[in-house]
N, C-alpha and C positions, 0 to 999 in steps of 0.2 A: 714246580713244588711237588712233593710226594703226596701220596694219599694221606687222608687224615688219620692220625693216630688216636686211639681211644684209650684213656687212662682210667684205672680203676679208682673208685671212691670208697672211703671207709665211712661206716656209720657208728658213731659212739653213743651207746644208749646210756641213759642215766641209771644210777644204781637201783633206784626204786621207780617203777612205772605203774602206778595204780591205774585201774581203768576209770577214765574220766567220763565215760558215757553215763547219762543219767538214767535212773530208774524211776518209773512213773507210778502214780497211784492208781486205783481202780478205774477201769475204763470200759465202755462199750463202743465197739467200732461197727458202724453201719456201712456196708459197701452197696451203693446203688449201681446196678448194672453188674451184679456179682456173677452172672452166668457167662460173662464175656472173657475175652482173651487176657486182658490185663490182670484180672483177679488170679487166673491160673498161672500166668507166667511170672508175675512180679509180686503181687500183694500177699497171697498166701505163703509163698516161699520166703518172703521177707519176714513175715510174722513168725514162721516156724524157726528161722535163724535167730531172731530175737529171743524166742523162747528157749532155744537150746543154749543161748549165751546167758540165760538168767536175767534178761533185761525187760521181759513182760511181767506185769504184776500177776499174782496168783488169781485175783479177782478181775480177769479180763475175758470178755466174750465178743464174738463176731456175729453179727446178723447180716447175712447176705440177702439182697433183694434183687429179684430178676424176673423176666417174663417166663423163662423156661420152667415147666411144671415139674418141680422136685419137692421132695420133702427133706427133712433134716438129714436122715441117713443117706439118701441118694446124693445130696449135695456134698456130704462128707466123703462119699465114695469117689465122686468125681475129682474132688480136690486132692484126695490121697493118691489116685492114679497119676495126676498131673505133677504133683510135687515130688513123687518118689521118696518120701520121707521114710526114715527107718521106723520099724514097728514101735520101739519104745517111745520115740519122740511124738509119733502120731497118737499113741494112747493118751498122752498128756494133753495133746492139742484138740482132739476130735471132740471131747465133751463140751468145748467152748464154742463150737461152730454150729450155727443155726441158719435156717433159710425160710424166706417167706416169697411165695410165688405171687407176683403182682404186676399188673399193667399200670404204670404211672399215668397213662392217659385216661384212665377210668375214674369216674367220680368216687370219692371216698377212699382212694388208695392211700393217701397220706395219713388219714385217720387210722387205717389198718396198720400202718408202720408205727405210729404213736402207741396204739394199743399193744402191739407185739412187744415194743420196748418196755412198756410198763410191766407186762408180765414177766419178761426176762429179768428185769431189774428188781422186782419185788422181793425176790429171794436173796438179793445181794446187797452189797454195801450201799447205803443210802447216799453217801457223799462220793459220787463217781462221775467221771467225765463221759461225755459223748462226742465221738469223732465220726463225722460223715464224710465218706469218700465218694465223690461223684465220678464214677467210671462209666460215664454216659456220654452220648454225643453232645457237643457243645451247644447245639441248638435248643436243648431242653434244660440248660442250666438255670435260666431265670425262673421258669415255671416250677422247677423242682425245689429251688430254694424258697420260692414263695409258698409252695404247698407245705414244706416242712415247718415253715415259721407259722403259717396260719393255723396248723393243728396243734401247735405247742411241742412238736417233737424236737425242734431246734429252736429254743427260746433264746432271747437276749440274755447274756451273762456277763458280769464284770470279770476282768481278767484274773482277779484274786479269788474268785469263787471256786471252792473245791469241786462243785458240780459243774465245771466248765463245759462248754459247747463249742466245737470247732468244726470247720468244714474245709476240706482239701478239694481244690478245683484243678482239673488237668488243663493243659494247654490244648487248643489255642484259646486264649482268653479274648474273645471277640475276633472279628475278621478285619476290623479297621478302627481308627480312633472313635468314630461315632458309635459303632456297636460296642466297643469296650466301655465307653462312657455310659451307654445305656445299661449294660449289665452291672456296672458298679453302682448305678442308682437303684437297681432292683436289690442288690445285695445290701446297700446301706439302709434301705427301708426294712430289712428283715433282721440283720445282725450287725454288730459293731465290727470295725476294721480289724481289731485284734483277734476276732474269731475267724477270720478268713485267711486260709493258707493256699496261695497260688503256687502250684508245684512245678518245678523245672528240674527234672532228674539229673541234668548236667551238673547242677550246683551241689549234688550230693557226692560227687566223685572225689576221691582223695586229693588228686592233684589240683583240682579247682579249689578246694578248701585250703590247700597248701599254699596257694597264691598269697593269701593274707599273711600267713606265718612267714613265708619267705621274704615278702617285702617289708614287713613291720617288725620282724625279730632279727634282722640281719642289717646292721648299720652301714655295711660297706656299700649297699646297693641304692639307698635312698638318695645320696648326693648325685648319682648319675641317672636317676629315673626322671628325666625331663628332656625338654627339646634341645638342650645344649649338647647332649651325649647320645640320644636315641635318633637314629635316622628314620626308622619306620617300624611298624608292628604289623605282622601277619597273623591272622586268626583263620584256621582252616578246619572245616568239618567235612571231609570227603568220604564218600561211600562208594564201594564197588558194586553194591547191589542196585537193582532197579526199584520201581515203585511197588512191585509185588502185589500184595492184597490190599494195598492202601490207594489204589489208583482213583477210586471215586472221590475219596477225600482230597487226594493231591490234585485232581483236575480243578477243584474249586479253590484250593489254597495256593499251590505253587511254592517254590522253594523259599521265597522271602517271607511269606507268612508262616511257613512250616519251620524255618530255621533261624532266620535273622531276627525277627521281632522278639524272640524270646531267648533261645539258646546263645547265639552269637553276640548279641548286644549285652547279655548278662556277662559274658566272658570279658567283653570290652570294658564294661564298667568296673569290674574287679581289677582289671589290669591298670586302668587309668585313674582310679579313685585316690583322693587324698587320704591321709591317715586319719582314721576316726579318733575322737577323744577318748573313747572307752571301747572295749570289746563287748559291746552290747548290741542287741538286735537293731534297735532304732537308730543308734549312732552309726553303725555300719551301713545300714540301708539309706540313711540320709546322704552319706557320701556318694554311694553308687547312684542315686537319684540326681545329685548335682552333676555328675558326668553326663548322664542321659540327657539332661536339659540343655547341655552345651554341645551336643553331637549334631552334626549335619552331614548328609550325603553330598559327595562332590565328585560324582562320576560313577557310572554303573554299566555293567555288561551282563546280558542274559544269554542263556544257552538252553538247548534241548538236545539230548542225545539221539543219535541215529544207531543203525546196527553196527556191531563191532565185535571184538574178541575180549573176553575176560578169562584169564588163566588158560588161554589157548582155545577156549570153547566159544562158538558163535552165540551171540545174545541178540534179541530183537531191539529195534529202536523204540523210543517212547511211544510213538504213534501206533506201533504194533502191539502194544501191551493191552491186556484184557481191560475193558471198561474205559479205555482212553479214545477220545474222538479221533476220526481219521485225519482231521486237519487241525488238531489241537495246537494252540499257541501257548500252552501252559509251560513256563520255564522250569526245567529240571536242574538248572545251574544258574548261579549268580555270583558275580564278583563286584564288590562295592567299595569304593574309596570313601572313608569317612574322615572328617576333620573335627577336632574339639576345640571349640572357641573359649579357651581359658589360658591362664598365665603359663601353666606348666607345659601344655601340649600344643600351643599355637604353632601351626605350620607342619606338625608331625602327622604324616598320613597313616591311618589305620586301614589296612587292606583286609577285608573279610570276604571269604569265599565259602561256598558250599555247593555240592552237586551230587547227583546220582550217576551210577555207572562210570565212575572215574577209574584211574588206573590202580588205585590203592585205597585202602581203608585207613584214614588218619584224622584224628582230632588233635590239634595243638595250637599253642600260642607261641609265636616266635618273635622275640624282641631283638631287633638288629641295631647295633650301635654304629656310630660314625667311624669311618676309617680314620687313621692318624692324619692330621692336616698336612704333614710333610714327611715323606718317607726317606730316611737317611741312609738305608741299606741298599746295596747294589742288587738290582733285579735283572733277570734275563729278559730279553725283548718279549713283550707281551705278557710278562708275569705281573701279577698284582697281589697286593696283600689282602687276604680275606678278612672281612669284617668280623668283629666278635659278635656271637649270636647266643642268646639265652633262650632255651626252648622248654616250655612246659607241655608235656605229652599226657593227653587224657586217654587215648586209645591209639593203637591196639595194646601197647605196653605202657603203663602209667609210670611216669618218672620225669626227670629233667635233665638237661645237659647244658654245658657252657663250652663254647669253642674259643680258642685263642692261638696265637702264633708263637712258635718256638724256633730255636736254632738247631739245625741238625748237627750231630757230633762230626767232627773232622776239621780239616784245615779250611780256611775261608769261611765266609758267612752265607750259609744256605738256610732258607726259612721253610718250615712246614707248619701245617695246621694240626692242632691237637684238640681233643675234646675230653672233658671230664663228663662222665655219664652216671647218673644215678637212677636205678630202677627199683620201684617198690617192692617187686616180687623178690628180687635178688637180696634186697636188704632185710626184708621183713617176712618173706615167704608168701604164700598165696594170700590174696586179699580176703579178710575174714568176713567182711560184710559189703553188700552192694549199696548203691546209691539209695534205693528205696528204703532199705533198713534204717539208714541214717536219717532220712527225711521223715519217715513215719515216727521214729523215736523222738525226733525233735518236736514234731507237732504234738505228740502226747505230753511232752515235757513243757510245752508252751514257749519254745524257742523259735522265733520266726525269722532268724538271721538269714537262712538259706532260702527263704520264700520271698515272692515278689509282692510288693505293696501295690495298692491301686494306682497311685500316682506314678509308680515305675512303669506299670503296664501302659498307661496312657502316654507317658513320655516316649516309650519305645515306639508306639504306633505313630507318634508325631514324626518320628525320624524316618520310618519306612513308608508311610502313606504317600508321600510325593513321588517316590520311586515307583510304587505300584500304579499310581494314577497316570504317571508319565508313560509307563509301559502299556497300560490299558488303552490309552488315547492313541498310541502309535504301535500297532501290532507289528511283530517282526515279519520280514519277508524271506528270511533265510533259514527257517527251522526245517529239519534239524541242522545244527551247525557245529557239532562235534561228535566224533565216533565213540561209541562205548569202548571203554578201555583206554581212552586218552585222558589228558588232564584238563579237558574243556576247550572252549573256543579260542582261537588265536587272539581275538580281541581282548581277552583277559590278560594275556601276556603283554599286549601293548598298553593296557591300563597301568600296570605296575612298572612297566619299563619307563613310563613318563617321569617316574621318581628316581630313575637310575637304579632300579632294583629288579629282582627276578623272583618268581614263586619258588618255594622250597617244595620240590616235587619228589624228592627222595627222603626216605626216613633218615633221621639222624640229627 
């Protein structure tokens, strides 16, 4: 067979394409941990882009809360330098930005937040929402929510109240099922479930959101989206970077807590869910949770990278990274085979993998279909018909592709593989907004579809807890077991080979 041919795809736009993104009412956003990296790199830039697009209300303000000693002007200067916003946009945004120097461990700190909010909001619309963003270490989530609730800064509100109150919680949401349940009990004692938005930035990516549209707006795929036609599914989140400045966190978490419990199982649930009755938040989230409640691990491989080469440059092994223990057994790679015990997916393996210091950076979902049951065409010795594969790419270039077999022109029957490829940037130009912009806007609009519900987080922990417990009880004796710059340990290849398949280690 010849190399795969890539065929162009055309995008036909509708004559009128109004902006469907919602505009929200008056709102005060409180960022707890505002002097940290997340605020500079993601949150403030996201708000600036929303303002530039006309999607923030005029009566919108931000109160940053952090330990660093800053006043309003110093905080604005820091954020301006980090965001590199143009002068005109920054002049519109800066007057909305305020700061409160505060140590949340000190008595009375939450009362100070409540008092500052009352001052800021006294001159503004009385019917306004409050959005609290916990850009804080997970270990202080519970006491922060308790403190905000106790002082009245974050009161219980009905979902229809124009003075809505919502809180965004970053991952990880707990470190096990028991800790997630404990945190959920604290939250439920303070606020209602509809006020809680557990954020997973993967779910804000265009290709992830397109999964639902692709599956349920195209009737040709639903009849083959089941065990009769799909051989297996691969979900990969590969990184070429190491742990970098996250080593202390990573030493405690490891790859399963960091990537599988949230990101990868969320992608699995979107891929495998049944059609919701309506395109409403609770209907979609119900179907995702049904999948998680049917998932179980059925084989797992762990790995840790040693020294190697990335782009021709030598890089250290995991144990040589700063803040990593000399004899650390923390896995930086995992490949897990999951099965879904329901009618649609019985017997179809879902192979999920993620790792640091791999040969390339790639996040994708690959759905591989069965090969034809009987090949009628003459093939050369050793030649095989390639299976059809549908790929959703999240990074580095968002898009999707579908591979299939064709006859080469000429006498006789010679078969080659072809691929139709769709890339968002080629079709629509550069992405206008990033995941955090979508998710912040959805939260302000009260749309929780792309956020995790408490039962979903607990269901995901039930899936991965047995894997973590098994590994904790049986420390590895062969770490490091893959070189930086490779695609992971050999045992991972053996895991997927048991299903008569191989990892997709090349882009395409």
